[in-house]
N, C-alpha and C positions, 0 to 999 in steps of 0.2 A: 706476824702478818702473813708469812708464807704458809703457816699451818692453816689459817683461815681461808686463804685463796685455794689451797689444795682441797680443803673440805668442800668448798663451793663447787670446784671443778668436778669432784667425785659425785656430788649430788646431781649436778647437771648431766654428767655422763650416764647416770642411771637412766635418765630420760631417753638417751640415745640408744641404749642397748636393751632396755627392758621391753618385753613384749607382753602386753596385758592379755590374760586369758579372756575368753568370751564370757563376760559377766554383765551384770546390770549396770555397773559403773561405766562411764564413758570417758574417752579422751576428748577434752574440750578446750577450745581457744576462746578467750574472753577479752573484751576491751572494758576496762574499769574507768569510771569517771571521777570519783571523789579525790583519789590520788591517781591522776591519769597514768595509765600504763597498759601493757599487754601481759596477759597471764595464760599459762598452759597448765591444765590439770591432766595428769597421766594416770590412768587406772593401773594399779599394781596387783589387783586381785579382786575378790568379791567385796571386800570392805575397805581397802586401802587405796589412797591416791597420793601422789606427790604433786605439789603445786609450785610452780616457779613463775614469778612475776618481775618484770622490769618496768620502771617508770620514773616519774618525777613527782614528788609529793611533799606535802606539809608535814612537819614534825616539830615537836617541842624540844626543849632542852633538858638535860639532866645536870643537877648542881655539881656533881663530881666530874663532869665533862666540860665545865665552863671555865674558860680562862678569864673572861670578863662578863659579868652579868649585865642584862639589859633591864631597863625600867619599863614597867607596864607589861603588855601582851608580848610574850616571847614567841618567835617563829623562826624556823629554818626550812627553807625550800631547797631540796637537794635530790639528786638521782638516788634510786634505791634498787636493791635486789631483795626480793621477799621469797623465802623458801619455806614450805610447810608440808609436813607429813601428816595426813589426816586419816583417822580410822573412824568410819561411819558405823553407828551402832543401832539405828532404828529404821533402816530402810525396809526390812521384811515386814515390820509392823505397819509402816506407812502403806506398803503395797496391799497388805491384808485388809486395811481399812479403806482401800480404794482411794488413797491420797497419791498425789503426783510424786514420782521419783525421777522424772526426766531431768537431764542436765545435772545429775548428781545431787538432787535435793535430798536433804536429810540432816540429822544432827551428828556431830563428831567430836572427838577429842584429838588433839594434835600436838606436835612439837613445831614451833615456829621460830624462824630466825630471819632477821632483817639486817642488811648491811647498807649503811648510808654513806654516800660519797661526799665530796666537797660541796659546800653550799653554793647555790646560785644566787640566793638572796637570804640574808639573815639579819637579825638585830641583836645577836649575841655572839661572842667570840668563843669558839670551841677550842679545847686543848689539842685536838687533832682533826684532820679533815675526814677521817674514817672512823665510824663507830659501829658497833655490832650489838644487837639485842637478841636474846634467846629466851624462850620460856614455853611452858605448856599452856594450852588453851582449851576451852570448851566453846563450841560454836554451833551455829546452824547456817545452812544456806538453802535458798529456795529459788526456784525458777518460776516465773509467771510468763509463759510463752518464751520469748527470747530475752526478756528482762531478768537480770540476776541480782539477788540480794544476799549479802553475807554479813553476819555479825559474829564476832568471837571475843572472848575475854579471858584473862589469866595473868598470873604474876610474870615478871620479867627480870632478868639479870642483864645489865648493859655494861659495856667496856669499850675502850679505844685501844689503839695500837701502842699508846704510851704507858699502859699499865693502870690507868685510872678506871674505876668501875664502881658499881653500886647495884642496889636492888630496888625495884619499884613494885608495889603490891598489885597493881592493876593495869594491864595493857588492854586497851579496847580497840577493836578494828570494826569499822562499818564500811562496807563496799557496795556500790551500786554500779551495774554495768550491763553489757549485752553479751549473751552467749552467741558466738559466731558459728559453732558447730550445730548441725541439725540432727534431729533424732530420727 
């Protein structure tokens, strides 16, 4: 557990010490609605950003992390920390085609990690109050004025602090929100 907390603190400290060069990418604050939370995207260069989000959201359950299964629709509502290192790859093409690149609009590949805390509401009993999900993703994000849309997809490895874990072939994220930073 200490290793994971240290990794999270290192990632967050990058945000405090890194100074982004003058690039097309922006440092952006967002409010997300589907899994309510606050997110900051910090530009690390011409193609890279690190995104850190805190909030409370809905999540499902993983069989290997269940102490007792639920019947029917399974839900866990809990606080989360979402870290993502994104590398954008099509922004120059978007600009050359006169498409919008404001608020870091573009396609990306990333490494995403999520830490969920203790449940606020659930209908399944987990083996531990903390679980971690990590995996690569492919995604896109778009800005429509101040409105933000994000979609990404990829495989994930999940585990808890008790040593339980497993693999899930498809993690999907959809986010809707507002960009608080202006261009």
